[in-house]
N, C-alpha and C positions, 0 to 999 in steps of 0.2 A: 482644684479639681473637685467638682460636686459629686459626692458619694451617696449612693442609694443603699440603705440598710434594709436587710431582710432577716428577721429572727424567727427561728422555728424551735418550739419547745423551750424557749428561754426569753428573757427580757433583757434588752441592752440598756445599760444606764447611760447617763450623759457623759460620765467619765470614760466609759468604754468607747462611746462614739467619738469623743474628742481624741482619745489615744489612737483610734483607727485612722481618723482624719490626719493626725500629725504624722503617722507612719506613711500614709499614702502620699502626703505632700512631698516626701523624699523622691517619689517616682516621677514628679512633674518635669524634671529636667530631661527625661528621656522621651517625652511625648510632646508634640507640637499642638495638636488639637484633639482633645478628648470629647467624644460624642456621648459615651455612656460608661459609667463606672458603677459596679454593683458589688456589694459585700454581703454574703449570705452566711449566717451563723446558725448552726444546728447543735442542740444538746441531745446526746443519746447516751443514756446511763452515765458512765463515768468518763465519757469522751466528749470533746468539743471539736466539731468539724467546722472549719472556716474555709469558704470558697470565695474567690474573687474573679471578676470578669471585667476587662477594660477594653473598650473598642474606640478607635479613632479614625482619622482620615485614611491613613495608610498602614494601619497595624491592628492587631487583635491579640491580646494575651489573656490567659486564664491559668489559675493555679488553685490548689487546695492543700490543706494541711489538717491533720487530725492528731491531737495530743490531749492529755488530761486537763491542761490549763488553757484558758482563753488567751492570755497574753503570749504564751509560748507558741500557740497555733498562729496567732497574728504575726508574730515576729518571723516565724518560719515561712509563712505565706508571702510576706513582703520581700523576704530574701529571694524566694523563687521568682516572684514577679520582676524584681530588679534584675536578676540574672537573665530572664527572658527578654526584658526590655533592652538591656545592654547589647545582647546578641542581635536583636532585631535592628537596633539603631546602627550597629556596625555593618550589618548586611545592607541596609539602605544606603549608607554613606559609601560603602565599598563598591557600589554598582558603577561608579564613575569609571570612565575608560582610563586605563593606565597610560601615563605619559612617559614611557621609557625612551621612545625614539624622538624626543623633542630636540630640535636643532634651532639654529638661528641663521638668518641671512643678513648680510651687510647691505644697507640701502644708502645710496649716495644721492644727494640732492644737488642738481647742477643749475648754475645760474643761467637764466634764459638768454640774456644778452651775450654771454660768452659763447653760446652755441651758434648764434647768428654770426659772430666774428670768425667762427671756424676753430676756436680753441676752447673747448668746454672746461669750465672751472668749477670744481666741487666746492659747494658752500657748506654742506652739512653731511655728516656720516653718522648713521646709527645702526644698531643691530636689532633686527625684528625677530621675535620668536616665531617659530613655525609649529603651530599646535595642531593636533589631529581634531577635525570637526567636519560636519556636513556643510554643504553650501548654504542651507537654511540657517544653521547656527552662525555661520560667518556673516550672513546678511543681517541677522539680528544684532550681532556684535558690532558690525560696521555702522548700523543704524543708530546704535546707542553711543557711539564714540565720535570724537571730532576729527578723526583721521580720514584721509581720502581713500585709503586702500587697506586691505588686510591680506597678509600672506598666510596660508594655512595648508595643511596636508589633509586631503580628503580621506575620511575615516574608512570608507569601503574599498577604495582603490589604491591608497597610499601615494597618490600623485600630488605633487606640489602645485597649488593654484593661487592666483591672485584675484581677489574681488575688489573692484574699484568703483568709486562714486563718479558718475558722469556729470557734466554741466547741467543737463536737464533733469537732475535728481533721480535718475534711474541708475541701475548697477550694471557693470560690465564684468565678465569673467574671462580671465586669461589662464589657459591650461597648456603649458608647453609640452611638446612631444619630443622625446629624445630619440 
């Protein structure tokens, strides 16, 4: 993380800059792409005020701390930023739809010749998970997989549907009515 330093009424030594950089490197695990990171240090009488602002692709955090010592202010500031970042990351990852009503269907593959003879013979049986998603999400997932079909539960209507790949490389949608 590239850190921009701003000092008011004080000078920052190379040691202080290195310490601040080291403390801010702890925060990198919470952020995926940092666009701007700024640390402002101001000396006012017997107090040191440290403020930080970090902006990225899908987040923005800022905090400040004021104590008599620079290192104490920095440690307090990094603690506040870490707490905000942790909360923000949990909020971003918690936005996914809950999958509490996830079920599975049993799919049986029948041998083609046995159907022509009149006595269908099951060659393969597998259980397919039925996940909640939109038709567009199902099409993207089917496009990226080697399967010929995907069974899913439509997120908005809770209906079970099947999206399948046709021979002409288009998709077909089967939505049963009960």
